[in-house]
C-alpha positions, 0 to 999 in steps of 0.5 A: 718321524724326525721333524727335519724329516717331516719338513724334508717330506714336505719340500718333496711335495712342493708343486713345481713352477708352472714352467716346468709342470709339463715336463715333470708331469710326463707319464712314465708308467701306467699301472691299471688306472694309476699313473707314475709320473716323472715328478713321482720318479724324481721325488723318489730319487731325491728321498733316496739320496737323502736317506742314503746321505745319512750313512755315506758321502762323496764317491761312496754315496754316488756308488750307492745311488747308482746301484739303487737308482735302477730299481726306483721305477720298479719300486714305485710300480710295486707300491702302486700294485700293493696299494691297489691290492689292499684297496681291492681287499677293503683294507682300511688304515685311516685310524693308523693314518691319523696316529701317524699324523699325530705323532708328527704333530707331537714331534714337530711341537704343534698343538693340533692337526690343523696346525700341522696342516697350516705348516704344510700349507705355508710351504705350498704343499697339498696336505691331502698328498702328504696324507696319501703318502703315508696311507700308501706306506702303511697300506703297503706294510699291511698287505705284505704282512697279510699276504706274504710275510705273515704266511712264512713259517719256520719250525724249530727243526729247520732252525736246528738244522741250520745251526749244526750245519753253519756252526762255524759260520755263526762263530763271532767276536764279543758282540751285543744285540741292541734296541734303540729309541731315539727322541729327535732333537734335529731341527727342533727350535730351542723353545721346543726342546723342553717338550722333547726332554719331557718325552724322554722322561715319559719313555723312561717312566713307561719302561720302568713301569714294565712296558715293553721296549719294542712296543715303546719304540714303535710308538715314541722313537724317531729312529728309522728302526721304530717300525721294527721296535727299535731293533738295531741288530748285533754289534761287535763290542770293540767296534762300538763308539766308546760312549756307547760301550760306556753306557751299555757296559754294565747293563745285564741282558734286558737292561735299559740305558740312561739316556745319551745325548747325541747330535741326533737327539736323546738315545735309549738303549736296550741290551737285549743280548750279550754274546761272548766270542766263539760259537754261541749256543743254539739258544743265543744263535736262534734269533739271528737264525730265524732272521736269516731264514725268515728274510731268505723266504720273504724276499722271494715270496714277496717277489713272486707275489708281486710278479703275480700282481704284475701278470694280472695287471694292465701295466705299461712303461714308456720307452726309454724307462727301465722297470727291472721288475718286468715279467712276461704277461700271463697268456690270457684266453681270447674273449670275443676276439680281443685279448688284453696284453702288456705293452712297453709304451704307454 
């Protein structure tokens, strides 16, 4: 995580002024024994704006915000259901939470987790709330992998069948498949830059010692792609920035570039594959086909998994708020003359 991103998250957690608290703590939805407040919804909206603003601005940014904003409440409900499911299954991620916090500590140049907590306290943030955000993220990822994506299977016949039927769709201009490791310098004070440079040297030493690029990306990269091993996907060579073309131009497949200084920090790239123009052979297209078919299966499988959690949950949404993931409740047998059902108002 970038230092600037850490400070931004802290800012999102700063308590509202007392005069505003009554409004901000309005309950928008109840998910079993958990509540989602207007403050939660506003924090999610602000975080989404910050993320989208990295890629868009002006009218395009506002258009993307409008398209995605309708699903904010759905996504908060989904996360609550997934976290509760993971908790019910006895999944513990405390070791991963500590690792994530320690990585943030390193990225911000602090010498201890206690120092990190003091930074949070200095901004009026409850550090336990910040830890809980991280815990929820990891629990969500863990339960999705365990219950959904880890059960999606693809066989070679399915991949080859897709290749034979979609060859023209697979035709492409010359392109390269890249991975990245970004050591961020955004928001880093000048006195902490040597520590960032040392981190770059450490990463390069591990790469040269034979450690896997994707594993190092998960540990060291500050880019949003870190969790996916730095996976950037394929790019048309002609559309790459000139400085990127220069650093990867002479690399063989699997080769790693020297660090490239960018406004965001030090960027290390790996040329995973070089794809010449035309219809690629199956071996070159297999990864792309696998990713597409995998996503085609995972997304509806995850939605159905969430739908089942929703049907089993006691879930209410306050009138005037939209839950785009709403489903019809499962009809339950009458027990002692009473039946629990979903309602639309808390």
